[in-house]
KEBA-899088 format. One line per field, with one value per residue (C-alpha): x, y, z. Coordinates in pm, 1 decimal, decimal comma. Layout:
! residues N
xx = X / ...
yy = Y / ...
zz = Z / ...
! end
This chain:
! residues 263
xx = 15,9 / 157,7 / 19,8 / -4,9 / 243,3 / 331,0 / 701,7 / 659,6 / 551,0 / 857,2 / 1112,5 / 910,4 / 932,6 / 1287,1 / 1352,8 / 1131,2 / 1351,2 / 1664,8 / 1554,8 / 1498,4 / 1795,9 / 2022,1 / 1832,5 / 1888,9 / 2280,6 / 2310,1 / 2127,1 / 2036,3 / 1734,8 / 1398,0 / 1442,7 / 1291,5 / 948,4 / 865,8 / 874,4 / 513,1 / 387,6 / 651,9 / 471,1 / 130,5 / 138,2 / 448,7 / 453,3 / 64,9 / -25,8 / -343,8 / -377,4 / -226,8 / -177,1 / 9,7 / 212,6 / 325,3 / 362,6 / 571,6 / 791,2 / 837,3 / 1011,9 / 1199,6 / 1326,3 / 1398,6 / 1650,7 / 1828,1 / 1856,1 / 2007,9 / 2248,1 / 2346,3 / 2425,0 / 2715,3 / 2947,3 / 2855,3 / 2900,8 / 3240,9 / 3331,4 / 3209,9 / 2931,4 / 2688,5 / 2605,5 / 2477,7 / 2324,9 / 2118,9 / 2020,5 / 1878,5 / 1710,9 / 1552,3 / 1490,5 / 1285,2 / 978,0 / 1021,0 / 942,5 / 622,9 / 497,9 / 574,0 / 348,9 / 45,6 / 63,2 / 87,6 / -232,4 / -416,6 / -256,1 / -407,7 / -765,2 / -721,9 / -949,5 / -735,5 / -821,3 / -786,1 / -432,0 / -271,3 / -441,5 / -238,6 / 66,1 / 64,6 / 103,0 / 371,3 / 563,5 / 519,8 / 693,2 / 954,4 / 1049,4 / 1014,3 / 1269,6 / 1503,6 / 1492,8 / 1644,3 / 2016,1 / 2158,1 / 2325,2 / 2660,9 / 2728,2 / 3069,8 / 3062,5 / 3292,4 / 3184,4 / 3237,7 / 3148,6 / 2772,9 / 2473,6 / 2135,1 / 1803,6 / 1543,4 / 1273,8 / 1330,3 / 1429,4 / 1133,6 / 873,0 / 1042,2 / 1146,4 / 763,4 / 630,2 / 880,1 / 810,2 / 405,1 / 475,5 / 688,4 / 473,4 / 140,6 / 281,5 / 489,5 / 806,5 / 1178,6 / 1109,7 / 1490,0 / 1385,9 / 1229,7 / 1442,3 / 1769,9 / 1629,0 / 1470,3 / 1822,5 / 1991,8 / 1719,1 / 1734,7 / 2084,5 / 2287,9 / 2528,3 / 2705,0 / 2470,9 / 2722,9 / 2633,5 / 2289,6 / 2251,1 / 2446,1 / 2242,8 / 1940,5 / 1959,3 / 1928,4 / 1577,8 / 1486,4 / 1553,0 / 1345,2 / 1061,9 / 1035,6 / 1057,9 / 822,3 / 565,2 / 621,9 / 550,3 / 229,5 / 126,6 / 242,7 / 39,0 / -269,0 / -146,5 / -40,1 / 309,4 / 382,0 / 699,7 / 816,1 / 769,1 / 993,6 / 1293,4 / 1268,5 / 1258,2 / 1553,6 / 1737,0 / 1705,2 / 1779,3 / 2108,3 / 2214,6 / 2072,0 / 2210,5 / 2560,4 / 2561,7 / 2430,9 / 2699,4 / 2943,6 / 2810,7 / 2759,4 / 3150,6 / 3172,3 / 2897,1 / 2941,6 / 2953,9 / 2626,1 / 2455,5 / 2231,0 / 2105,6 / 2010,3 / 1823,5 / 1628,0 / 1575,1 / 1438,8 / 1281,8 / 1065,9 / 992,5 / 873,5 / 638,7 / 516,0 / 409,2 / 263,3 / 25,8 / -90,7 / -168,8 / -337,6 / -586,0 / -667,8 / -761,5 / -894,5 / -1157,8 / -1198,2 / -1289,9 / -1547,7 / -1318,2
yy = 17,2 / 336,2 / 633,4 / 957,8 / 1187,8 / 1563,3 / 1667,6 / 1862,4 / 1491,3 / 1332,4 / 1590,1 / 1567,7 / 1128,6 / 1149,7 / 1425,9 / 1213,0 / 933,1 / 1091,5 / 1193,6 / 857,9 / 719,8 / 996,8 / 941,8 / 550,1 / 641,0 / 873,1 / 702,9 / 369,1 / 167,4 / 361,2 / 566,7 / 415,0 / 464,6 / 793,7 / 671,4 / 578,7 / 941,8 / 1107,0 / 966,9 / 990,0 / 1389,8 / 1553,4 / 1356,6 / 1342,5 / 976,2 / 923,7 / 519,0 / 371,8 / 31,3 / 150,4 / 324,9 / 52,1 / -188,0 / 73,6 / 178,4 / -208,5 / -305,9 / 63,2 / -65,9 / -415,1 / -284,0 / -42,7 / -309,2 / -571,2 / -325,2 / -189,0 / -567,1 / -608,3 / -378,0 / -533,0 / -890,1 / -755,1 / -658,5 / -973,0 / -835,9 / -1095,2 / -1395,4 / -1626,6 / -1941,7 / -1752,6 / -1458,1 / -1720,9 / -1896,2 / -1601,1 / -1464,2 / -1803,6 / -1811,0 / -1418,1 / -1470,6 / -1682,7 / -1394,0 / -1128,3 / -1317,0 / -1344,8 / -1003,6 / -854,9 / -1079,1 / -914,4 / -571,2 / -578,2 / -626,4 / -380,6 / -21,2 / 253,9 / 471,6 / 186,5 / 66,9 / 395,1 / 469,7 / 157,7 / 291,0 / 589,8 / 374,8 / 189,9 / 520,1 / 637,0 / 279,9 / 292,1 / 663,6 / 530,7 / 280,5 / 494,7 / 731,4 / 399,0 / 348,5 / 40,4 / -189,3 / -334,7 / -699,6 / -803,5 / -1156,9 / -1286,7 / -1209,6 / -1538,0 / -1743,0 / -1763,9 / -1989,0 / -1979,6 / -2191,0 / -2256,0 / -2262,2 / -1885,0 / -1780,3 / -1928,3 / -1772,9 / -1465,1 / -1459,7 / -1526,4 / -1255,4 / -991,1 / -1050,1 / -1080,4 / -710,1 / -629,9 / -758,9 / -596,9 / -250,9 / -303,2 / -171,4 / -301,0 / -346,3 / -329,7 / -147,0 / -511,4 / -747,1 / -612,7 / -712,7 / -983,8 / -1133,5 / -1029,5 / -1196,9 / -1547,7 / -1572,1 / -1403,8 / -1250,2 / -916,4 / -580,9 / -519,5 / -885,6 / -824,9 / -504,9 / -646,0 / -983,1 / -779,0 / -646,7 / -960,6 / -1017,7 / -633,2 / -702,6 / -1044,7 / -933,8 / -653,5 / -827,3 / -1083,0 / -802,7 / -651,8 / -968,5 / -965,4 / -656,3 / -702,1 / -962,1 / -747,5 / -434,1 / -240,5 / -105,9 / 175,4 / 82,0 / 469,9 / 556,8 / 278,1 / 373,6 / 745,3 / 635,2 / 399,7 / 691,1 / 952,2 / 705,5 / 585,6 / 949,0 / 1021,8 / 720,6 / 795,8 / 1139,3 / 1023,3 / 748,6 / 1029,1 / 1291,8 / 978,9 / 979,0 / 1341,3 / 1358,6 / 995,6 / 1197,2 / 1403,8 / 1078,9 / 1036,2 / 1399,1 / 1350,4 / 1001,2 / 1244,1 / 1502,9 / 1222,6 / 1052,9 / 1394,2 / 1441,0 / 1088,6 / 1127,1 / 1471,9 / 1327,8 / 1015,1 / 1258,3 / 1432,9 / 1071,5 / 992,9 / 1307,8 / 1313,1 / 928,1 / 927,5 / 1204,4 / 953,9 / 645,4 / 924,4 / 843,7
zz = -9,5 / -109,7 / 30,5 / -181,2 / -12,0 / -80,1 / -78,9 / 242,5 / 386,0 / 219,7 / 366,2 / 725,3 / 682,5 / 604,1 / 865,8 / 1115,8 / 1072,2 / 1065,2 / 1419,9 / 1537,8 / 1386,2 / 1570,1 / 1904,6 / 1851,7 / 1761,9 / 2054,6 / 2334,0 / 2220,0 / 2325,2 / 2339,4 / 2063,8 / 1788,9 / 2027,0 / 1846,6 / 1516,2 / 1516,1 / 1653,1 / 1420,5 / 1141,0 / 1259,9 / 1379,4 / 1216,3 / 903,2 / 871,5 / 774,0 / 974,4 / 907,5 / 1235,4 / 1118,9 / 808,4 / 1047,7 / 1234,0 / 998,3 / 784,6 / 1092,6 / 1225,3 / 895,7 / 931,3 / 1264,3 / 1150,3 / 862,1 / 1096,8 / 1370,6 / 1134,4 / 1027,5 / 1341,4 / 1431,6 / 1206,7 / 1380,5 / 1760,4 / 1569,8 / 1479,3 / 1780,8 / 1956,2 / 2154,0 / 2005,7 / 2201,1 / 1874,0 / 2070,5 / 2324,1 / 2044,0 / 1848,1 / 2159,6 / 2256,4 / 1900,2 / 1770,7 / 2037,5 / 1990,6 / 1649,9 / 1698,2 / 1974,8 / 1746,0 / 1473,9 / 1720,1 / 1845,9 / 1515,6 / 1433,9 / 1716,0 / 1681,4 / 1337,3 / 1444,1 / 1721,5 / 1647,6 / 1571,9 / 1867,7 / 2142,1 / 1991,4 / 2006,1 / 2364,3 / 2472,3 / 2251,5 / 2485,9 / 2805,6 / 2650,4 / 2595,7 / 2951,7 / 3055,9 / 2788,8 / 2953,2 / 3285,6 / 3205,6 / 3042,5 / 3335,2 / 3548,0 / 3535,2 / 3405,6 / 3634,7 / 3404,1 / 3507,8 / 3598,9 / 3454,6 / 3212,1 / 2865,0 / 2760,6 / 3049,3 / 3072,3 / 3059,4 / 2970,2 / 3062,4 / 2825,0 / 3098,2 / 3135,6 / 2794,8 / 2567,1 / 2775,7 / 2839,2 / 2479,6 / 2347,3 / 2558,1 / 2449,0 / 2101,3 / 2140,6 / 2251,3 / 2027,9 / 1723,7 / 1876,4 / 1873,1 / 1593,8 / 1772,1 / 1812,8 / 2166,6 / 2268,6 / 2599,5 / 2689,7 / 2510,8 / 2676,3 / 3032,5 / 2880,2 / 2776,7 / 3135,1 / 3288,6 / 3117,7 / 3015,6 / 3283,0 / 3012,9 / 3037,1 / 2971,2 / 2650,1 / 2545,3 / 2576,5 / 2397,3 / 2096,9 / 2130,4 / 2122,1 / 1776,8 / 1634,1 / 1813,9 / 1732,2 / 1374,8 / 1364,7 / 1550,6 / 1310,6 / 1014,6 / 1137,2 / 1220,4 / 890,5 / 693,9 / 866,5 / 792,8 / 471,5 / 375,5 / 475,5 / 239,7 / 558,9 / 457,1 / 274,1 / 96,0 / 26,0 / 398,0 / 468,9 / 250,1 / 331,9 / 697,4 / 646,9 / 450,9 / 718,9 / 995,2 / 819,5 / 866,7 / 1154,7 / 1328,1 / 1206,0 / 1331,3 / 1688,2 / 1709,7 / 1614,9 / 1897,4 / 2160,9 / 2220,5 / 2267,1 / 2506,9 / 2702,0 / 3018,8 / 2948,6 / 2848,9 / 3179,6 / 3099,0 / 2775,8 / 2832,4 / 3098,2 / 2827,9 / 2588,6 / 2819,1 / 2917,5 / 2558,2 / 2537,3 / 2818,7 / 2677,4 / 2346,2 / 2511,5 / 2733,8 / 2422,2 / 2232,0 / 2587,4 / 2588,9 / 2243,5 / 2216,8 / 2540,8 / 2403,9 / 2128,2 / 2370,1 / 2553,6 / 2896,0
! end
């Protein structure tokens, strides 16, 4: 499905993708949560399901691209990453199938609540693990249900879910934080791709929007990564500022969708 867009909307789509990529490169997890509201309220695409399907694919492409440097740096633990991603992909398919059936207003209201949850998680400092990065074990009894649950949420809302995948991997595998961040990208890409395929089968992806978002995201991600090294000491402050922005946008979404729900 391709929506007719004005030249202004095309520029805004590229800039929005650039902003999301910049946030991801600068701050890491949580940046992609603004992809949906940017397309809805800045670019002006008014079909939430098309927006969710399109952003899911764009996030998947960016995640797989960012997986490469992490793999080269040996930050990816492939066995637990694959063990987490397989049940997660099943969960993502189930979640996206349910998400396609959800009414627009209810879906966006729940999405706004999710955004606030993401912001709260971003405000909490991460605790690094001091385990040997090559020595860790994982339990299938933990990783299978955790992967499925995280994948379901990712598929239902069409998000990468890195903010849930990282703690999910830490909980179920005991791997160090840097390995969880690198390994999470495999699941982010897999969940996003699974969701996108499900939406594509129903014609709920705008392929031009995906290209515009990915193009902007690549440039923004490169700039964000460059700036991240210089602003590493201020990362906590930047996280707080970004989390506040997410909360403000989420409150706006809650208000307008609550009115539509007559709450």
